[in-house]
C-alpha positions in Angstrom: -14.4 13.2 13.1 -11.4 12.8 16.1 -8.6 11.5 14.8 -5.3 10.2 16.6 -2.0 9.1 14.5 -1.0 7.4 17.3 -3.8 5.6 19.1 -5.1 4.5 15.3 -1.1 3.0 14.6 -1.4 1.1 17.8 -4.7 -0.4 16.6 -3.3 -1.5 13.1 -2.1 -4.6 14.4 -5.1 -6.2 15.9 -8.0 -4.1 13.9 -9.9 -6.6 11.6 -8.8 -5.9 7.7 -12.2 -4.5 7.2 -12.6 -2.4 9.7 -9.1 -0.6 8.1 -9.2 2.6 6.8 -6.6 2.6 4.2 -5.9 6.7 4.2 -6.3 6.9 8.0 -4.1 3.7 8.4 -1.5 5.7 5.8 -1.6 9.0 7.5 -0.7 7.2 10.4 2.0 5.6 9.4 3.4 8.6 8.3 2.5 10.8 10.8 6.0 10.4 12.5 7.6 12.6 9.4 5.3 15.7 10.2 5.3 16.4 14.4 2.9 18.9 15.2 0.5 18.5 12.2 -3.4 19.2 12.2 -5.0 16.5 10.9 -8.7 17.8 10.9 -7.8 19.1 7.3 -7.3 15.9 6.5 -9.3 13.9 8.0 -12.3 16.4 6.5 -11.0 16.4 3.1 -11.2 12.5 3.2 -14.6 13.0 4.1 -15.8 14.9 1.7 -14.1 12.8 -1.3 -16.6 9.8 0.4 -19.5 12.3 0.5 -18.9 13.9 -3.3 -18.9 9.5 -4.4 -21.9 9.5 -2.4 -23.4 12.4 -4.3 -21.8 11.4 -7.8 -23.2 7.8 -7.4 -26.7 8.9 -6.5 -26.8 11.1 -9.6 -26.0 9.1 -12.2 -28.3 6.7 -10.9 -31.0 9.0 -11.2 -29.9 10.0 -14.7 -30.9 6.4 -15.6 -27.4 4.4 -14.8 -27.7 1.2 -13.6 -25.8 0.1 -10.2 -22.6 -2.2 -12.3 -18.8 -2.1 -12.3 -18.6 0.2 -15.0 -21.0 3.0 -13.2 -19.3 2.7 -9.9 -15.9 2.5 -11.6 -16.9 5.5 -13.7 -18.1 7.5 -10.3 -14.8 6.8 -8.4 -12.8 8.6 -11.7 -15.3 11.7 -11.8 -14.5 12.0 -8.7 -11.0 11.1 -7.9 -9.3 11.9 -11.1 -11.5 14.5 -12.8 -12.3 16.8 -9.8 -9.9 16.0 -7.2 -7.1 15.7 -9.6 -5.4 12.4 -8.3 -3.2 10.8 -10.5 0.4 8.7 -10.8 3.2 10.7 -10.4 5.2 10.0 -13.1 8.0 13.1 -13.0 9.1 12.1 -9.6 8.8 8.7 -9.0 11.0 7.8 -6.6 10.7 10.7 -4.5 9.4 9.5 -1.1 5.9 12.7 -1.1 4.4 9.4 -3.5 4.7 7.1 -0.2 4.1 9.9 2.4 -0.1 9.7 2.8 -0.1 13.8 3.6 1.9 14.4 0.1 0.1 12.2 -1.3 -3.5 14.6 -0.4 -0.8 17.7 -0.1 -0.1 17.1 -3.9 -2.6 14.7 -5.3 0.2 12.9 -6.9 2.0 9.7 -5.2 2.7 5.6 -6.2 0.5 3.6 -8.0 -0.3 1.9 -4.7 -1.0 5.4 -2.9 -3.6 6.3 -4.9 -5.3 2.5 -4.3 -5.6 3.1 -1.1 -7.5 6.6 -1.7 -9.8 4.3 -4.2 -10.5 1.5 -2.4 -11.2 4.2 1.1 -13.9 6.0 -0.9 -15.5 1.9 -2.3 -15.2 0.8 1.1 -17.1 3.9 2.8 -20.0 2.9 -0.7 -20.1 -0.5 0.4 -18.3 -1.7 -3.0 -16.2 -4.6 -3.8 -12.8 -2.8 -5.0 -9.4 -3.8 -3.7 -5.6 -4.1 -5.2 -3.9 -6.8 -6.7 -1.4 -9.0 -6.2 -0.1 -7.4 -9.9 4.0 -7.1 -8.7 6.2 -3.8 -9.4 2.8 -2.0 -10.2 -0.4 -2.0 -8.0 -3.9 -2.2 -9.9 -7.2 -2.5 -8.6 -10.3 -4.3 -9.2 -13.8 -3.8 -9.1 -16.3 -6.4 -8.4 -20.6 -6.1 -8.8 -22.9 -9.4 -9.4 -21.2 -10.9 -12.4 -19.0 -8.1 -13.7 -15.7 -7.3 -13.1 -13.1 -4.7 -14.2 -9.2 -4.3 -13.8 -8.1 -1.0 -13.4 -5.4 1.4 -13.0 -5.6 3.7 -10.0 -2.0 5.5 -10.9 -3.5 5.6 -14.4 -6.6 7.3 -13.8 -8.4 4.5 -13.0 -8.0 3.7 -16.7 -9.5 0.3 -17.3 -7.1 -2.5 -18.1 -8.2 -5.7 -20.6 -5.8 -8.8 -21.3 -4.0 -6.8 -24.2 -3.1 -3.6 -22.0 -2.2 -6.2 -18.8 0.2 -7.8 -20.8 2.1 -5.2 -22.1 1.9 -3.3 -18.8 3.6 -7.3 -17.2 6.0 -7.1 -20.1 6.9 -3.0 -19.6 7.3 -3.3 -16.1 9.2 -6.8 -15.6 10.7 -7.6 -19.5 9.5 -8.8 -22.8 10.1 -12.5 -21.7 7.3 -11.7 -18.9 3.6 -13.6 -19.2 0.7 -12.7 -16.9 0.3 -15.4 -13.7 -4.0 -16.1 -12.6 -2.1 -15.0 -9.0 -1.1 -11.8 -10.4 -5.2 -10.9 -10.6 -6.3 -11.9 -6.8 -6.7 -9.5 -4.3 -4.8 -8.3 -1.0 -6.0 -7.0 2.1 -5.6 -3.5 3.3 -2.8 -4.6 5.4 -1.1 -6.1 1.9 -1.5 -2.8 0.4 0.0 -0.8 3.5 2.7 -3.4 3.8 3.5 -2.9 -0.2 3.8 1.0 0.6 5.9 0.5 3.2 8.3 -1.2 1.2 8.3 1.1 -1.1 9.7 3.7 2.0 11.9 1.3 3.0 13.6 0.7 -0.4 14.2 4.4 -0.8 15.1 4.7 2.5 17.7 2.1 2.0 18.8 3.6 -1.3 19.9 6.6 0.3 21.4 5.0 3.1 19.2 6.4 5.5 19.9 3.3 7.3 18.0 4.5 11.0 15.0 5.7 8.9 14.8 2.2 7.3 14.4 0.8 11.0 11.7 2.6 12.0 10.0 1.4 8.5 10.4 -1.6 9.4 9.0 -2.0 13.0 6.0 0.2 11.5 5.7 -3.1 9.3 5.9 -5.4 12.3 3.2 -3.5 13.3 0.9 -3.4 11.2 1.0 -7.1 10.0 2.8 -9.2 12.7 2.4 -12.3 11.5 4.1 -11.0 8.0 7.6 -14.0 8.5 9.2 -12.2 5.7 9.3 -8.6 7.7 11.7 -10.5 10.3 14.5 -11.2 7.7 14.5 -7.1 6.2 14.8 -6.6 9.4 17.5 -8.6 10.8 19.2 -7.4 8.3 18.6 -3.7 8.9 19.7 -3.7 12.1 22.8 -6.1 11.2 23.3 -2.5 9.2 22.9 0.0 12.0 25.1 -2.1 14.7 22.6 -3.4 16.8 23.8 -7.1 16.2 21.5 -8.1 19.6 18.5 -7.2 17.7 19.4 -8.8 14.6 20.1 -11.7 15.9 16.5 -11.9 17.7 15.1 -11.3 14.4 16.6 -13.7 12.2 16.2 -16.8 14.9 12.5 -15.4 14.8 12.3 -15.9 11.0 13.9 -18.9 11.4 11.4 -20.2 13.3 8.7 -19.2 10.8 10.1 -19.8 7.3 8.2 -22.7 5.6 11.2 -24.1 3.7 14.8 -24.6 4.1 15.8 -22.8 1.2 14.0 -19.5 2.8 16.3 -20.7 5.6 19.9 -20.2 3.7 20.3 -16.6 3.9 19.0 -16.3 7.2 21.7 -18.7 8.2 24.6 -17.6 7.1 23.9 -13.6 8.2 23.1 -15.1 11.6 26.8 -16.7 11.2 28.3 -13.8 9.9 27.1 -11.6 13.0 28.0 -14.3 15.8 31.8 -14.5 14.5 31.6 -10.9 14.7 30.4 -10.7 17.9 33.0 -12.6 18.8 
């Protein structure tokens, strides 16, 4: 399979979500950080993961396992976690390598969202319904098969999570007063997962005061999710930070055109006023 990151990246904004390969998309998004890289071995690795998943599933069925959610999840765990060693990076969690799919594949380590993209990619190849969830602060996945449904943590070697586990995770990530919300278990699109991946990168770049790089990241977010109005506000803030005030005003005014309520618009209106005063 030929893979040109620039061509793939340019197509993401209009590509139907079902046609986006999560891992290829993530590779395309980090390609600018790896000039001259030979992409063949990464594409081959992805193809091998899919091949191994197919073979492991066929083997499970031949041994008498039923085609159900638990069997499918067991196959994914066997191939990705047990054979290939993919798991979350707890030791250097905040390092940018964990959101760079090239380095994720090299190291077999990454953020929850990076791991989720790999599981979703392999499952989609099999025609299985595995999607990321809208769980805050820590991406989880859900696998559906017939009437079966399991929630699992791709960061923790595809461990299945029951209600008490999910409640404990929420409290650990967001505070002891946190209670589970039904909306956290709604599935998100591949495009949403990619935006979440890029948002992790952007937050780390901002923390390191690498604002020019953060601007490049926000533009990738706009490219793959042109209808996501909330990205426009972040773009306006970052363009203002790097001194591109006309561009900042353009982004913020576009945000105001899409903001659903006056309350959402307050910060943008205030920032626009400050930028215009600075231009006088």
